[in-house]
N, C-alpha and C positions, 0 to 999 in steps of 0.2 A: 277403951279399945286401944288408944294410943299407948298407954302404959303397958298393956299386954304385948303390943308389938315391940316396944323398946326392950322388954324383958326377954322376948324370944330372940331378938337381934343380939343382945348381950350373951345369951347362952350359946348361940351359934358362933359368936366371935371367940368365946372361950374354947369351944370345941374345934375350931378350925385349925388350931395348932397341935391337936392331939393326933399323932400319926397312927392309922390303923395297922395292926400287926397280924390280924387274922381275917379270913373272908367274912366272918360274922361281924367283926368290928368294922370292916369296910362297908358292909351293907348298912350297918347302923349309922355310920358317919354320913353316908350319902343321904339317908332318910332324915337324920336329925339336922344336918347343916344345909343341904340343898333342897330337901323336901320331896325327894323322889323315892318311890318304892319300885325297885327293879326286880322283875321276875327271876327267881333263883332256880326254878325247875322247868325243864322243857315239857311241852304238852304233846307234841307230835313225835312219833317214833323216828329215831335217827337225828333229831334236832338237838341244838344246844339251848341253854337259857341265856338271855342277854347278859346276865350277871357273870356267867362263865368267862365272857370276853374281858370284863373289867378286872376280874381276879387275875387272869393271865397277864394283862397289860400292866397292872400296878405292881404286882409282886414279882420282882426280878428273879426270884428263885423258883418260879413255877416250872414244872417239868416240861421237857420237850424244847423244840426250837423257839426262838423269840419272835421270828417273823410270823405274822398272823393274817388270816383272811376272814373278814366278816361278810357272809352272804345272807342278806336279809331282805325282807319285802319292802316295797315302797311305803313310806310312812312308818316303818318298823322301829324308828328311834335310833338308827345306827349313827347318824351324824351328831345327834345330841349326846349319845354315849361317848363318841370320840371327843367331844368337848369336855365331858366329865372326867375322862381319864387324863386328858391334857391338863386340866386344872389340878388334879391330884399329883401329877408328875411335877408341875411347877411348884406346888406348895411343899412337897415332902422330899424332893430330890434337888437340893440346892445346886445351882449352876447348870442344870440340864438345858440342852439346846434342842428345840423341837421345831420342825417345819411342817406346815400343812399344805398339801398339794392336791388340788381338786381337778376333776375332769374339765372344769372351766374355772375362771377366776370367781364367778358368782358362787360356784359350789364350794370353793375354798372359803369364801367369805361367810357362807352359811355356818360352817363349823366354828369359825372364829367369832361370828356374831353371838352364838350361844355362850362361848367363853367370855366375851365382853359383858354379857348380861350378868353372869355370875360375879365377875370382878367389880361391877358397878354396884353390887348390893352393899348395904351398910356393914354387914359382918366382914367384908373383905377390904374395907377402906384402910389405907395406909400401907398396903402391900405393893402397890405399883410405883415404880420409879418413873418420874416424869408423868406424861400423859398416856392415856390409852389411845395409841395411834390406830390409824385405819387399817394398817397391814401388819401390825405386830405390837407386842408389849413385853416389857422387861420388869421383873419383880425385884424387890430390894435384896433378895437372897441370891441374885445373879442368874436366876432362871429366865429363859426367854423363849418366845415363840414368834415365828414370822410366817406370812403367807407367801407361797410361790405361785407364779403363773405357769400355764401349760406351755413351756418352751424349754428346749435343751439349755439355752443360755441361762435361764433362770435357775435351773436345777444344778448345773455343773458348778464346781468350786465350793460347795458347802461341805462341812464336816460336822455332823450333828449326831446326837444319840438316838433320836426318834424321828422318823418320817411317817406321817399319817396321810394316806392317800384316800380321798373321798370320791366315790363314783369312779373307781378305777376302770370300769368297763368302757368309759368314754375317753380313756387316755390315748394319746398318740404313741405308737410303738417306739419311736425314737426317744421320746421323753421318758417312757418307762424304762428303757435300757439305760439311759443316763442316770436315772434315779437309783440304780442298783449299787452305785459306788459312793454314795454320800454319807453313809452311816459309819460311826466308829464308837467303840466302847470307852467308858471313862468312869472314874469315881465322881459321884455327885453327892457331896456331903459324905455321909457314912454309908451310902448305897452304891454298889458297883452296878452301873447300868450298861447292859450289853446293847450294842447297836442293833436296831430293829426297824423293819418296815412293816407297817400295818395297813392293810387294804380293806376298805369298806365299800360295798357296792351291792346293787341289785344285778342279777345276771340277765342280760337282754338277748345275747346272741349265742347261737351254737358255735362252739370253737372260737369264741372271742377270748379276750384276755382273762376274764373271770373264769371261764371254762378251763383255760390253761392252768391258772393258779390253783383252782380247787382240785384239778385232776393230777397235778404234779405233786404227789404226796411223799415221794422219797427220792433220794439221789442215787448215784451209781452204786454206792456202798450200802444202800438199803436204809440209810438214816432219814428220818423225817425232815422235810424241807421247811414246812410251815404248819402251824396249827390252823385248823379250819373251824369256824364257828358259824352255824347256820340256824336261822329261825325264820318263820313265816307269820302270816297274819294271825293264825289261830293261837300261836304262842304268845302274842302280845295283845289279845283282846281283853277288854274289861270283862269282869265276871258276869255271865248271863244270869239274870234273876231266876230263881226257882219257879216262879209262876209263869214264865214264858215257855210255851210248849215247843218242842222240837218238830212236831208234826207240821208240815207245810212251810217250815222255815227255809228261806233261800240259802242259808249257810249250812244246812244240815249235811249235805253230801261232802262238804269239806271239813266240817266240825265234828260230826258224829257225837254231839253232846259233850265234847271236851270243854267247851267254854263255861260249863258249870263250875269249873275249878280253876279258871285262869285269874290273873291279877294284873293284866296289862293296861294299856292306856287308850286303845282304839275302841270306840263305843260300838255296840252291836248295831245300832241304827246306821252309823256311818258305813260299817262293813256291808250291811245288807244293801245299802244304796249303791256302793261301789260295785258290788256283785251284779246288780241289775244293769249297770252301764257297761259292763265288761264282757268280752267274749271268752270262751273257755281257754283258748291258747294264752292270751294275756293274763288271765286270772291265775292259771297254773304257774306261769313263768314268774310274774312280777309280784304276786301276792302270796302264793303258797310255796314258792321257791322249789317247785318240783322239777322243772326242766326249762331250758331257754325257749323263748318265743320263736316260732318259725313262720310268722305271718308274712315275711318278705322272702321266704325260701323259694327257690326255683322248683325244687322237688319236695314239697311238704308231705307227699304220700310215702316217702322213703322212711322205713323203720327198721331198726336193727332186728327186732324180734321176727319180722316178716321177711326181710330181704337178705339177711346175712346168714348164710348156711354153708357149712363145709362141703366141698365138692368131693365125692367119692368115686367118680367115674374113672374110666381107663383112657389111655391115650387114643385108643382106636374107636372110642365111642363118639357118635355124632359127627357133626360138621364143625371143624375148627376154623375160626375166623378171628380177625384182630382189628384193633383201632389204634390210630397213632396221631398225636398232636406234636408239632415241631416246635423247638425252642432252642435258645443258646443260653442267654442269661436266665430267662425263664426256662422251666424244665421241659425236656422232651419226655413224653409219656407214651408207653405202648401197653395195650391190654390184650390178653389172650382170652378168647371166649369159645365155649362149646355149646352148640345147639343140639338138644337131645330129641328123641322121637316125639316128644309132646310139644315141640316148638318152644321149649323153655331155654332161654339164653343164660348160661352159667359163665360168669366172669371168674376165671380160675386163678389168674396170676397177673402181675403188673411189673412194669419196669419204669423207673423215673430217674433221670440224671440231668445235671446242668453242665454247661460250659464244655461240651464235647461236640466234635464234628459228627456229621451224619455217618461218615465212615466208621468212627469209633462206636457209635450206636449200633450200626449194622453188625460189626464184628462181635459185639456182646450178644446181640439177639441171636445170631447164627450159632454161637457156642453155648447158649444158655441151657441146652438140653430139654427144651420145651417142645410140645407137639408142633408139627409142621402146619402152617396156616394155609388154608385154601386161598385166601385173599386177605388183604388188610385195608380197611377204610381210612382215608386220609383227608386232610384239609385240602380243598381245591387250590389253595395257595401253593401247594406242592407242585402244581403244573407250571408255575411261572419260571421262565427261562432266566438263568443266572449268567450274566455276561462273563464273569471271571471263571466260572465252572465249565462253561461251554455246554451245559445241559440243565436239567431240572431235578429236583429231589425225587419226584415220582419215578423218573427213569432210573435213578440210582437204586431205588428200592426194587424196581423190576429186574435190574441186572443182578441184584442180590438174591433173586428168587422169591420175593415176597408178594408178588402179584397185587400191586396197589389198585384200589378202586376209589372213584370219586363220585360225588353227587352234589351238584350245586342246588342249594335251597336256603331259604331264610333260616336264621338261627332259631326263631320262634317255632317254625315248623319242625325242625329237628328236635327241639325240646319236647314238643308234643308227641313225637314218635317214642322218645324214651319214657315219657309219662304213661303212654299207652301200654308199655310193657310192665312198668312198676305197678300200675293200678288199672287193669283192663276192665271193661264194662261187665264181663262175666264174673269178675272177682277172683279169677285164677291168675296169680302172679306169674309173669313170663320173663322175669329178670331176677336172677339170684346172684349173690356175690360171696366168694369165699372170704373168710375173715382175714386171710393173709393180705388182701388187697386194701391195706390200711389207708393209702393215699386216696384211692377212689372213694372209699367209704367216707372219709373226712370231707372230700370234695362234694359229695352228694348232700351232706348235712350243712355245709357252709355256703354252697353256691347260692347267691341271693341277688335280688333286685335292689336298686337304690332305695334305702329306707324312706326317703321323702318323695319317691316316685313309684308308688305301688302298681301303677298301670304301665310302667315302662316296658317296651318290647324286648329289649336285650338286657341280660344280667350284667352285674358289675364284674369287671376283669381285675380282680385283686388277689389272685393266687389260686383259689380252688377251681378256676375255670379250666385249667389245662387237662386234668384227668377227666373232668366232665365233658370236655370237648372231644377227647379221644373216644369216650363212650358214645357220644352223639354220632361221630363219624362211622363207628361200627354199626350202630342200630339203624341209621338211615340207609346204609348200603345193604343191610340185611333185609329190612322190611319194605324198603322202597328202592329196589336195586338200581345202583348207579352203573356207570360204564367202567370197563377195565382200561387201564392205560395202554395205549397202542405201543407196539414194539419200537417204533421210531421216536417215541416221546412227543413232547409238545414244544 
């Protein structure tokens, strides 16, 4: 047995220096040297095979942009694949500089941990200069990799060919922005390596960073921004034995028998056990990669297919009302709504602007050519007297002919009023939104409670709340009438 192991190690040592020149050779090299069989064909429609990402990352002449996003399920092997392609770069692109940046230092260390395990094997002995350090390693050919922590200071100042970002969904926005400027292209041996950022993550949140990265497919000129590789649990399942029946299988609604031809690494038994522990929302989001989880959403009933419909009514139809949320650095938002004869509220248009005075907002609203509003629901804070203005915002709106209305009530009660229109007990939706209202639609999908406080009374105020607040002021004054602002103001 020991002699056999020595023979295998020698064979792998000999192969380690043979650079793959085709995808087939690359697949064979990974199988022979590392012992991994990577799926080369996707199983689910619209998905990629994990091997597609390795081909793109290793072969610098691959078509399309060099930046890439890997959207994969939890346990789908993305971190280990990141370690494999890092090893390949270090071996066959002499002098290449790579940095690993994770959503946390622990996450960065996971990818580097896989890489260290490879380099500690007998077949890779003699390649490392010095010792395998805790946060980085340098090879005798000049290639090097280092770990970065999740901070702007750690990221800034680097000039490297490859930046691999693991669990990018957990990144701080400032760190992500700082990371955009760290790459540069360079000759590494006889290979010209174009600077690239590769992001690997599960998608957790609607309109989070991963949603932004996978949705931003082209720039202003129509050129692709980044390659997107996506796979889910079914794509990386071990092959289901032919004697196992699909009837009654807990995975059948997700698998539909496709696992009979897979070659992945996750066992059927583990997948069935995970399915039994998991709700539909988390399963679809984190294992099948169908859509982000909305378990902490304020309005989980909101759906594009149900609530976003183009408005074809006329200016004279129904009752025209509005909602407004004030801001300066944060945006001021105004919504236009029409209540039809069936008591359905149509949000037909929106206005959103930052760093403008109330007078500038009013000037735009008056000249916008939109229907005249019978009244506009506002934040009760608009009744507060401003010492320097000598009046309050509500009075300024009244003087501009906008007939402001206010209703003091808890945020939670106002949210329930909006939910009652989105998903009433009788099943007939009484709130529809025109597709042009992109900010409101995004707000309804992103507006959420603290992830670690699912029973919190008030949502997080991190951006999407402004358009959602404007809608809440409109609905609460429509369905639970508030008072109009008196002529003398407050």
